[in-house]
C-alpha angles and dihedrals in degrees: 000000000000092000090049091053091050089050091052091049088056093049092055087080101035098170093047092048091047093052091047091048089049091049092050092046094050092046095050092041090054092048092047090050097051094043090045090048092052093045094048094044093047091049091048093051091050091047092051090048090053091046090052088072093032091245088298123156096207139019128204121206135165132229086225092054092238135090129184115253088222087076091071098074092040091054090044089057094058115109113260097023112133100178140356130199130191120207131189123184126205132161130232136173131242124204104231122189114239096020121117091220139022115280115241119226124190111217120204115203113208127190096211114028095186093058119124086225089067092046096203108166109193119229097171135357135012125299092220099058107073143292117016117212134179119252092249094050092047090048092051093044090042092230129152131191108284096030114123126234129190118225128188120208126171090346096308124110122220129185116215133174122232103253103182144359114215137187117277111277133166089250086065099030109154138186115276099233141016090251092060089038087070091069101031132051131248121227137226140167130227134165113290095236092054094052091045090054094047094045097042091240102123113174093013135117131172103206134030118198117202130194115191133195113269095235093059116100113249095219093048093048094047089050093052092044091049091052091050092052092048090056098046111016114022095177091058122100134189125240123191111229094236112184107225117160090186088079092069103030146028100194102142093104091045092051092049090051096054093042089054088055088052091049092050090050092049090047090056091050088049090054091048091052092044093048092048094055093038091059092038091057091049091051095047101048091115090052091052091046090054090047089055092049087057091054104268111154121224088251091058092048090050091050091049093056093041090055089056091051093047091048091055092045095047093049089047091049094050092047092047097058098078096042088044094055090045090050090049091055090048093051092048091049090052091048091050089049091049096049093034094240117165110183143117115259140179118226109246115205100153092123101017098069097045090044092052091047094047092046089049093052092043090051091051093053096041095044091052098046097093095040089047091051092048093049092052090049093053111125131189091238091053091054093049092049108028118197113199115192113203123211106272119208104212128179090253089063093054095044095045093046093049092049092049092050091048091050088066086072089078086067102217120145094249091052090071087065089051089049092056091048091050092050089051090053095047099039093088088062090052090051091050089047093055088043091053094049093045091046090053091050094046093048091053091052093043094237101157098178094056091048090053090049090056091054090050091057090060092047089066095030095147094055092043093051093049092052093045091050092053089050092047095051093049094049093043090057091050093047091050092051092043095052094044090049091055090049092050090051091052090046096052096082093050094042092051095045092048095051106026093099096228139339101290132026115207131188122190128196095239133038115285113246133179092280095053091044090053090050090053093049093052095053108115110255097025116113101166139029125189127178115235111208121199137184138164121253131189121212131185141181132180091275106029147019136192151160129243139162120258116209131198134195134153120285094238092050089049089057099044095036106025121208090189144012119229120246115226132017098322120104124227091254093050095050094043090050087064090056089066086076115085118251097029130127140180117219126213112242095252093047090047093051092047092047092054099208131114136251107275094033123115119250118205112220129184105216134176087271097047137271116340128183112214131183116238105226100172150357122237142193112226141159091223108109088341090286095309093122144078137228133217138175107272088223089071098035096100092048095053103026106023097232110139096168138021140200094215129086138175118221129206116206135205088239138351089248087069092069099096094042092050090047092055091047090052091053091048094047101042105020113172092008090070110097100174140358120185126172121202090248091054092049090052090050092047093053094044092056095083099056100077090048092046089053089052088051095050089044089057091050090050089053089055089051090044092050091051090046089050090053092048094048091046091050090050093050092044091055089047090054093047090050090053099044094122091045093052091044091054089048089054088048093056094051109278112147125226090252092055092051091048091049090051092056091044089055091056093050095046093052093051093042094046093047091052093045098046094043089046092052092047092047092050091051090050092050089049090051090052090049090051091055093054111113114258092005092127089212122130120204099251119142124217096223096187089054092049092048089049092051091050091050090050088053091052090046091051089052091050092050092048092052098053100082098039093047092049091047091048093049090053093059112114134189092265089061089068089069097044 
C-alpha cells in the first residue's frame, strides 16, 4: 500500500516525473555504456594478447632463427607438457589485379592445425584442405572455400585451394585496407610439411609453442626444458609467454576520458533527480504538515519520500539496461572503426551492469537526502508562516571563489578540484552579468517579456546556478579534450620525425648479412643504412611484471637519426653518451612509469640469455610502442640480449621526396623477402588517421551529455512554469499573448544555457592553458577557434531544445488554470 501511495504521488505531476525518469535513464545508460566499453575492450585486448601466443605458456626460439623439427616429440615427452606446436614462417607473393606491385603474404606452416595453441576457429570449410585465411582477408580478397589462389615462392609458382576461413586471430592479423596492404603483408596458414617442401626447409621450424599442465612447477619445468635444449639445440632459448596488453595499446588516458563523460552524464542525472524532489518537497509542505498532525513520525515521512525516489531510480535503471547495452555496442563499433580493428568480440558486462545498478540506487538515496531531511523537518507553523531565504551574494563568496580559481595557477592535480569549487562560487556573478547585459539590451528594444524572464531567473537563483554549473562542467571537459586533441594532431608529424630513426624502416624475412646490406647501400637515393636490433625482455617488481621490446642501434646513428627524445634537462647527446657504458639502458616514458623505479636504479630483465641487471640512465619519449620500450647501445646488444643478427634496418635518404622511389626499388630488389617498408611520411599519415574518428567519438559523447543537460534544463523550466501557473494565468488575463508568454520562458532558458555554455568554454580554455604550462607537456597554447565556436553553438542548440516543451506548456496556460 505504501509503495502504491508513493507511485500515485509521482503520477500527480506526470510530465515532471517523465522528464526526471528520462534524465535518470539517459544518465545510467551513459554510465553503463562507458563502463561496458572499457570492460569489453580491456577483455578483448587481453584475449588478443593471449591469442598472440596461442594460449601457450612458453615459447622456444633460436638465435639462428631455425630449430630442428625433431625437438617437437622430445619436448612433448617432458613431464607436465600438455601440448606442443611447431611453426615455420615463409613469405610468398600473390598477383593481385589492380595493384601496382605483387602483394606479399606471410605463410605460417603448422604441424597440427587443430591444436588449441593455433586457435583456428573455423567459420567455413575444412582446415585440412588447403590455404587457411582469416574472415577479414577472405572478405577483402572475395575468396570462398574451394577457390584457387596462385602463390609464388623462391621463383616457383604453386596453385592452392582455399581450404578454410577462420575467425580473425593475431596469427592471421592482416592490414585493414588495400592501401595499407601495399606496405604490409597479408597472412595465411598451410600445413607445415607443405611449407617446408616449398621453401626448401625440410625438418625445420622457427618457433615451438608449449602448453604445460597447471600443477607443474614453473621453475622445475623451465629447468628440465633448458636441459633438453642444451643437449639438442644449444642456440635455442626459452621465453615465458607473459601476457602484457601494454605492448599493443596505451589506452589509459582514453579510458579515463570516456569514463569522465559518463560521470558528467550521471552527475547531471543526479541533479535532475535532486531538483525534482527539492521542488516537490517545497510544493508539498502543507501535505507533510497534515501528515504530522495525523501522527506520522519524521521517520515515516522520510521513508515516504525515499520510496518515491527509489521508485523513480529503479524504473530508470530497468529502462536504461537495453539502451545502455545498445549504446555500449555503438561505442565499441566506433572505437573499432577509429583504431581499425576487425575482430569478433563478445560483449562483457560483468561489472558494467552491477556498477550501473549500484550507482543508480546510490544516486537515488544520495539525491533525496536533503529533500528527505527537509520533509521530515516540516512543521505546521512553518507552513503557516513560510520563510524563503534567497541566495545571497556576499563579498566572502566573491573573494573565496577568486582565491580558489587563482590557486589553480600552481598547477597541481588537487588544485583542479579547487578550481571547480571556485567556479561554482563565482558562477552566480556570471549569471547576473549575463542577466544585466541582456536586460540592458532588452530595455533598449522595449521587449517587456524578456525583461520579465530575466527577473524570474533571479527569483530561483539557486536552481538556475546549479543547472548552469552542471552545464559548465560538462562543456569545460569537452573543450579541454577538444583542444588537447587538436594539439596532439598537430604534434604527430614532429613527434614521428623526431623519433622515427631515419627516413625509412625496412624489415626482411631473413637476417640481414653483408650482401643484403650492400644491396641496400647501392639503392639510388639511400645515403645511410643502420641495423636495428630487437629482443624481448621481461621485467618484474614486487607489485607488477611485464614484457617489452628492447631496441639497439649505434650511438652515432641515435644522435643523427634519433629514435627517442630525452625527458628532463638532459640533451640527446648527454643521454646517449651514458649508453657508451656497459650495462646501461634508457626506458621509454610509458615503460618507466609502469616499472616504478627511478633514474639511476637497476632494472632486472629476463632476456634470451638469462637475467641481466641494467642501470637506467634516462627516460625518453618515443613513438615506438607508444613509449613501452627500452634502448641500448647496439655494441652491447649481443652480450645482454643474445641477438647477433637482425632482419630490420633503418635507411637515411638524400631527401624525403625520395621515399616513393626507394620503396619501389626495395620491392624490385628484394621482392617476397620484404616484410615491411614504412617511410616517415606513411607513418605520419598512419598515425593521423585516428584523429577525425576520435573527434566523431568525442562529439557523440558530447551529444549524450548535451541530451542529458537538455532534459535537466527542460525539467527545471517546466517546474518553474508549474510553480508560476497562477502568475502566468493572470498575465494572460491582462492581455499577454501566448507568444509573449513563450518568449518569456525562452528568455529564462537562454540565460541559464548561455551562462553554462560560456562559463564552460572559458573554464575549458583555462584548464587547457594550465595543461600547456605543465613541464614536458609538449603542448603549446593554441586554440582551435572553429571547434570552440562549434561547442558554443551546440550549447545554444541544447538550450533551444530544452526550452521547446516548457515554453509550449506555459503558453497554453489560461485564466481558468489559476483556479485549478
